[in-house]
C-alpha positions as CSV (number, residue, x, y, z in Angstrom):
1,N,-26.5,-99.4,-9.3
2,H,-23.8,-99.2,-6.6
3,K,-23.9,-102.6,-4.8
4,S,-22.4,-103.8,-1.6
5,P,-20.5,-107.1,-1.5
6,S,-23.7,-108.8,-0.3
7,G,-25.5,-107.7,-3.5
8,N,-27.7,-105.1,-1.8
9,I,-27.6,-101.4,-2.6
10,S,-24.9,-99.8,-0.4
11,T,-26.0,-97.5,2.4
12,E,-22.6,-96.1,3.1
13,G,-22.8,-92.3,2.7
14,E,-26.4,-92.5,1.9
15,T,-29.0,-89.7,2.1
16,H,-32.4,-90.7,3.3
17,I,-35.1,-88.1,2.6
18,I,-38.3,-88.5,4.6
19,F,-41.4,-86.6,3.5
20,A,-44.0,-86.1,6.2
21,I,-47.2,-84.7,4.7
22,D,-50.2,-83.2,6.6
23,F,-53.2,-85.4,6.0
24,S,-55.8,-83.4,7.9
25,G,-59.1,-82.3,6.6
26,S,-58.0,-78.8,5.8
27,M,-55.7,-80.1,3.1
28,N,-58.8,-80.6,1.0
29,T,-59.2,-76.8,0.8
30,K,-59.0,-75.8,-2.9
31,D,-57.2,-72.5,-2.7
32,V,-53.9,-73.0,-4.5
33,T,-53.6,-71.4,-7.9
34,T,-51.8,-73.3,-10.7
35,T,-51.3,-72.7,-14.4
36,K,-52.4,-75.3,-16.9
37,S,-50.5,-76.3,-20.0
38,N,-52.9,-74.1,-22.0
39,G,-51.9,-71.0,-19.9
40,K,-55.2,-70.8,-18.0
41,C,-55.2,-70.6,-14.2
42,D,-57.0,-73.1,-12.0
43,K,-57.5,-73.9,-8.3
44,I,-56.3,-77.1,-6.9
45,T,-56.4,-78.5,-3.3
46,R,-53.5,-78.1,-0.9
47,W,-53.2,-81.9,-0.9
48,D,-52.7,-82.0,-4.7
49,A,-50.4,-78.9,-4.6
50,V,-48.0,-80.6,-2.2
51,F,-47.7,-83.7,-4.4
52,E,-47.0,-81.5,-7.4
53,C,-44.2,-79.9,-5.5
54,L,-42.9,-83.3,-4.4
55,K,-42.8,-84.4,-8.1
56,L,-40.6,-81.5,-9.0
57,F,-38.3,-82.0,-6.0
58,L,-38.0,-85.7,-6.8
59,K,-37.1,-85.1,-10.5
60,D,-34.2,-82.9,-9.3
61,Q,-33.1,-85.5,-6.7
62,M,-33.3,-88.3,-9.4
63,Q,-30.7,-86.5,-11.5
64,Q,-28.4,-86.0,-8.4
65,S,-28.9,-89.7,-7.5
66,R,-28.0,-90.8,-11.0
67,D,-24.8,-88.6,-10.8
68,K,-23.9,-90.3,-7.5
69,A,-24.5,-93.8,-9.0
70,D,-22.2,-92.9,-11.9
71,N,-19.5,-92.0,-9.4
72,G,-19.9,-95.2,-7.5
73,E,-21.8,-93.6,-4.6
74,S,-25.0,-94.7,-2.9
75,P,-28.2,-93.3,-4.4
76,C,-30.7,-91.2,-2.4
77,F,-33.4,-93.1,-0.6
78,I,-36.9,-91.6,0.0
79,S,-39.7,-92.4,2.4
80,L,-43.2,-90.9,2.5
81,L,-45.6,-90.8,5.5
82,I,-48.8,-89.0,6.0
83,F,-50.2,-87.8,9.3
84,N,-53.3,-86.3,10.9
85,D,-54.2,-87.6,14.4
86,N,-52.4,-90.7,13.4
87,A,-49.7,-91.5,10.9
88,K,-48.9,-94.2,8.3
89,T,-46.0,-94.9,6.0
90,L,-46.8,-95.1,2.3
91,I,-43.3,-95.4,0.9
92,E,-40.3,-96.8,2.9
93,R,-36.7,-96.4,1.9
94,M,-37.2,-96.5,-1.9
95,P,-33.9,-95.9,-3.7
96,L,-34.0,-93.3,-6.4
97,V,-32.5,-95.2,-9.3
98,G,-32.9,-95.3,-13.1
99,D,-35.3,-92.7,-14.5
100,G,-37.3,-92.5,-11.3
101,A,-40.5,-93.6,-13.0
102,K,-41.4,-96.1,-10.3
103,A,-41.0,-93.5,-7.6
104,L,-43.3,-91.0,-9.4
105,R,-45.9,-93.7,-9.9
106,R,-45.8,-94.6,-6.2
107,L,-46.2,-90.9,-5.4
108,D,-49.2,-90.5,-7.7
109,A,-50.8,-93.6,-6.3
110,A,-50.4,-92.3,-2.7
111,R,-52.1,-89.0,-3.7
112,K,-55.0,-90.7,-5.3
113,S,-55.7,-93.4,-2.8
114,N,-55.7,-91.2,0.3
115,K,-58.2,-88.5,1.1
116,P,-57.3,-86.0,3.9
117,K,-59.5,-86.1,7.0
118,L,-59.6,-85.4,10.7
119,G,-57.3,-83.0,12.7
120,T,-53.6,-82.2,12.8
121,G,-51.2,-83.9,15.2
122,F,-47.5,-83.3,14.8
123,S,-46.6,-85.9,17.4
124,A,-47.9,-88.7,15.2
125,G,-45.9,-87.5,12.2
126,F,-42.6,-87.0,14.1
127,R,-43.0,-90.3,15.9
128,Q,-43.4,-92.1,12.5
129,A,-40.5,-90.2,11.0
130,S,-38.3,-91.1,13.9
131,S,-39.1,-94.8,13.3
132,L,-38.3,-94.5,9.6
133,A,-35.0,-92.7,10.3
134,A,-33.8,-95.2,12.9
135,S,-32.1,-97.5,10.4
136,S,-30.5,-94.7,8.3
137,K,-26.7,-94.9,8.2
138,G,-25.9,-91.5,6.6
139,N,-27.7,-88.2,6.3
140,V,-31.3,-87.9,7.3
141,V,-33.4,-85.0,5.8
142,L,-36.9,-84.7,7.2
143,V,-39.2,-82.5,5.1
144,F,-42.3,-81.8,7.2
145,L,-45.2,-80.2,5.4
146,S,-48.3,-78.9,7.1
147,D,-50.9,-76.1,6.5
148,G,-51.7,-75.2,10.0
149,R,-51.0,-75.2,13.7
150,P,-51.4,-78.7,15.2
151,G,-53.8,-79.6,18.0
152,D,-51.1,-81.2,20.1
153,L,-48.9,-78.2,20.5
154,T,-49.6,-75.1,22.6
155,M,-46.5,-73.3,21.4
156,H,-45.3,-72.5,17.9
157,P,-43.6,-75.3,16.0
158,P,-39.8,-75.2,15.5
159,K,-38.1,-73.3,12.7
160,N,-35.2,-75.8,12.7
161,A,-33.9,-78.9,14.3
162,N,-32.2,-77.1,17.1
163,A,-35.3,-75.0,18.3
164,A,-37.0,-76.0,21.5
165,M,-40.4,-77.7,21.5
166,Q,-42.7,-78.7,24.3
167,S,-42.2,-82.2,25.6
168,N,-45.8,-83.4,26.2
169,F,-49.4,-82.7,25.6
170,R,-52.7,-83.6,27.3
171,Q,-55.6,-85.3,25.5
172,K,-58.7,-86.7,27.3
173,N,-57.0,-86.3,30.7
174,K,-53.9,-88.4,29.5
175,V,-50.4,-87.0,28.9
176,Y,-48.6,-88.1,25.8
177,P,-45.1,-87.3,24.5
178,A,-45.2,-84.3,22.2
179,A,-43.5,-83.9,18.8
180,G,-40.4,-82.4,20.5
181,V,-39.6,-85.8,22.1
182,H,-39.4,-87.6,18.8
183,L,-37.5,-84.7,17.2
184,E,-35.0,-84.9,20.0
185,E,-34.6,-88.7,19.4
186,M,-33.6,-88.0,15.8
187,K,-31.2,-85.3,16.8
188,Q,-29.5,-87.5,19.4
189,T,-29.4,-90.5,17.0
190,H,-28.1,-88.8,13.9
191,G,-26.4,-85.7,15.3
192,N,-25.2,-83.2,12.6
193,R,-26.3,-85.7,9.9
194,F,-29.9,-84.8,10.6
195,S,-31.7,-81.8,9.2
196,L,-35.3,-80.6,9.4
197,Q,-37.3,-78.6,6.8
198,L,-40.6,-77.5,8.3
199,I,-42.9,-76.1,5.7
């Protein structure tokens, strides 16, 4: 692994990939078709389907991270958060090193130990992502996955990091910062080193 003089993995030129996954009740819907190893088709939940996609994505990133390490560059770092009306971090700044087996085990444990519930609130997800991104020194990639329109937005969500979003929302007669506020924080902090993929 590429180390800094202090003995820690270097963060110079790093890429920090943050996965924010919708954890609302609708993610339990079993309407995603998958093909088993025997060739037969089966239906799985949206929640399980997202994690299957993340595994494929991570396997590709692991190879890129190994190539970077071989060239003396910093590996990729990944974080994983889930959100519904609230948000919580399940993996924080894990370096993709070696064969990536540890990362895949952590991913599988996250899928199995959390059952989607409640409604969808983008603000909670973006706020948590902004907190995770705050210490990043290099590129920040936020991959935001949701299966529906959130309850805390009255306008359509953004298609990219430069699209306008509403700044607040009202809940139980109180006004709260909307997802756009936290997205703007990340844009201002990281500039053109920040990118958003909203799926």
